[in-house]
N, C-alpha and C positions, 0 to 999 in steps of 0.2 A: 836293969831289972826286966825279966822276961814278961811279955804281955800275958794277961789272963783273959780267958774266954768271957765275952760279954753277951748278955741276952738282950736282943733287940725287940722281939715280940714273944708271944707265948711259944711259938714254934720255930723261931729263927734266932740263931746264935752266930757270933762272928769273933774271930781272933783279930785284933787290931793290927794295922800295918806297923812296920818298924823300919825307919829310914836309914838306920845304921848300916844295914846290908841290903836295903831295898826289898824287904819282905812285904808282900802285899797282904791285904785283907783276905782271910780265908773264911768261908761261910758254911753253915750247916743248917739244913732245913729238915725238921723232923715231922714226919707224918705218922699216922696210926700204925702203918705197916713197915715203913722203912725211912731211912734218913739219907738225904742227898747232900753231898758236899760241893762247894763251889771253889774251884781251883785247888791245886795240889801242893803249892808252896814252892819256895826257891831252892830247897835242899832236903835231904833226908832228915836233917836236924829240925828244920822248920815243920816238916810233915809230922815227925814224932811229937813235937811240942803240941801241935794241934790235936792229934789223936789222943794224947794224954789228957789234955784239957777237956775233950769231949767225954772221955771216960769218967772224969770227975763229976760230970753232970748226968751220968747214967744214960746218955743218949744211946739208943738201941738200934739194931738192924741197920748199921751203916753199910750200905750196899754199893754205892756208886759215887763217882765224882765227875763233874763237868768242868772242862777247861775253857776259860773265856777267850783265850788266844794263845799263840805259840811262844810268846816271849819267855825267856829262861826262868824268870822269877815266878812264873805261874805253873811251870811244868816239871821242874827238876825234882820235885818230891813225889812224882807219880808212882815210881817203883816202890817207894817206901809205903805209900798208901795201900798198894796191893788191892785195889778195888776195880770194879767194872768202870771203865773210863769212857766218857762221851766227849765229843768235840764236833765242830763243823768239819766238813770234808777238807776245806782249805787249811784248817789248823793242822790236821793230820799230815797233809802234803808238806807243810812247812817244817813240821817236826821230823819228818823222814829225812830231810836234807841235813839235819843236825846229828843224826845217829853216828856217823863216822868221824865227827869232829874230835880233835884232841883239845885238851883244856889246860895245857901248860901255859906259862907266861908267854913263851915264844909264839905258840899257836894263836893265843888270844890277840897278841899285838899284831901278828901278821894279818889276821882277819880284820882288825881295825884299819890297818893300812889299805886293805883291799876294799874297804867300805861295807864289808859283810856284817861287821860288829861295830858298836860304838864304844868310845873310851869309857863312858860312865858305866856301862854294863860290864865291861872287862874288869874295871876296878872293883865293882860290887861283887862279882864272882870271886875274885881274889879275896875280898874281905869276908865273904860268907864261908868259903871253903878252906882258906889258908893255903898252905903249901901242898898238902896231900889231897889232890882232887880226884876222887873216884866218882865220876859222874856217869851214871847209867841212864840213858834216855829210853823211855818206854812209849810205844805208840798207843793211841786210844783204841778201845775195843769196838767202838761203834761211832759212826759219823752221821751227821744230819746235813741235808742240803740247804734247808732254809729254816724250818720250824718243827718242833715236836712238843707235845704236851704230855707230862708225866703225872700219874696219880700216885702219891705217896701214902694214900689212905687218909681221906678227909682234907688233905692238902694237895693242891694241884699246882704244878710248875710249868710255865711256858718257857721253853728254851729257843731263842731265835738268833740266827746269824744276821747281824745288822751292819757290819763293816765300820767304816770311818777312817779318818786319816791316821790315827795312831797305829792301827793294824787292820788291814782289810778283812781279816778273818774274825774280827771281834764278835763275840756272842754274849748275849745277856740272859739273865734268869729272872723271871717274874713269878713271885709267890702270890698267887691269886687271893687266897683267903686272908693272908696276912698283910697284903698291900705293901710288899717289899720288892724293890727292883735292884738286883745286883747288876751293875753296869760294867764291871771289869775296868778296863782302861779306855773304853771306846770314846769317851769325850775328850781325851787328851790329844795333843798334837802329835804329828809324826816326828819321832826323834831319830829315825834312821835316814832321813834326807840330809843334804849338805848342811842345812840349817833347820831348826825346829819350825814346822809349818802346819798351817791349816789351809785347805783349799775350799773355795766356795762350793764347788760341786759336791764333794764328799760330805762336807758339813751339812749342807741342806738335805742331802739324801738321808743322812743319819738322823737328823732332827725329825724328819718326816716319819722314819721308822719308829722312833721312840715316842712320837706324839700320841700313839694309841694307848700308852701305858700311864696310868695314874696311880701314884703310890703315896703312902705316908712316910716312907723311908727310902732314900735313894743311896745305894752303897757303891761308891767308887773305891778302887782298890788301894789308893795311896793317901787316903784322908778319912776323917771321921764321917759317919753317915750324915747325909744332908736332909734337912726338912724340906717340905714342898716349896716353901718360900725361897730357901737357899738354892734349891735345884732350879726353880723357875728363873731366878736371877742369872744363874749360870748359863742356861740355854738361851735366854733372851739376849745376853751379851753376844753369844755366838751368832744368833740370828741377825742381830743388828749389824755386826761386823761383816757378815756376808753381804748385806745390802750396801754398806758404806764402802767396802773394798771394791765392789763392782762400780758403784757410782763415781768413785774417785780414782779408779783404775790403779789401785795399789799405791797411791801417793800417801806416804806415811804421815806427813804433816797435816794434810787435808783430812785424812781419816781421824787423826787424833783430835783435831779441832772440832770436827763434826760430832764425834762421840762424846766429847766433853759437853757440848751444847745439848745433845740428845739426853744425856744423863743428868744435866744441870749440876755438874760438880767437877772438881779437880780430879783427874784420873789417878788411880793408885797404881802401884807397881805391877800387880797382876794384870790389870786392864791394859797397861802399856805393853807388857810382854805378849799378851794375846794379840794386840795390834801387830806387833813384830812378826808373829807367826803367820798372820793372814797376809802381810806384805811379802814375806818370804815365799808363801805358797802362790802368790799372784805372779811374782816376777821370775820364779824358778823355771 
């Protein structure tokens, strides 16, 4: 069953993610004068679904879309959107490299072998597009070097390039009056390295950049929106593991024991996987 548009606040809507073909959350922020979208989707079909859902809600003056980073699932719907597109300068540079790619099975598998692509993304592209892959990549119309503030009409959005391990071009969107923070994938680990990894350096820099934003809703691209309590637990785990990874010099057993003591509980699978990512990032 296809996902339906959800209303998060009076002015913020989102289309939930779909893990079947790795479709991320798509957002819409409606001001008095115009509506800004967050991410363009992983295909024309995904973009069409989003636009049709927005039409049902009578959202008006949809003028622009901001791309949170360069990964395929966030940009392949850009041409279908046919809107003024914004991104970080680094995102544009990454997209430029993809323009001449071929998307056949053979081309995808060759890029996986070369380390340019990862198997998961190759498999999801095949699942989303099937055998007939007419993928047209479109560059953003405008780039930002660090931060820009947009007035949508009584609703103001701050768009900031914050980086992180998942993608160094990661960009967030903060909806000031609605206290909503669209995080894209910035808090996830790097999946394009030899093994999934977090690095202490990039994680700390990211957490510092995010520290000035306080919200009631935190929207990551591949899960349900987080409450402040859930979000704080998320970032506190990352902060603690930065400390423990340095203290124990990437020793997995020592980090695991120390985190269990710190949290005063048996660690769950997600926490153990996060430890693995920090260990990978330390020893790589």
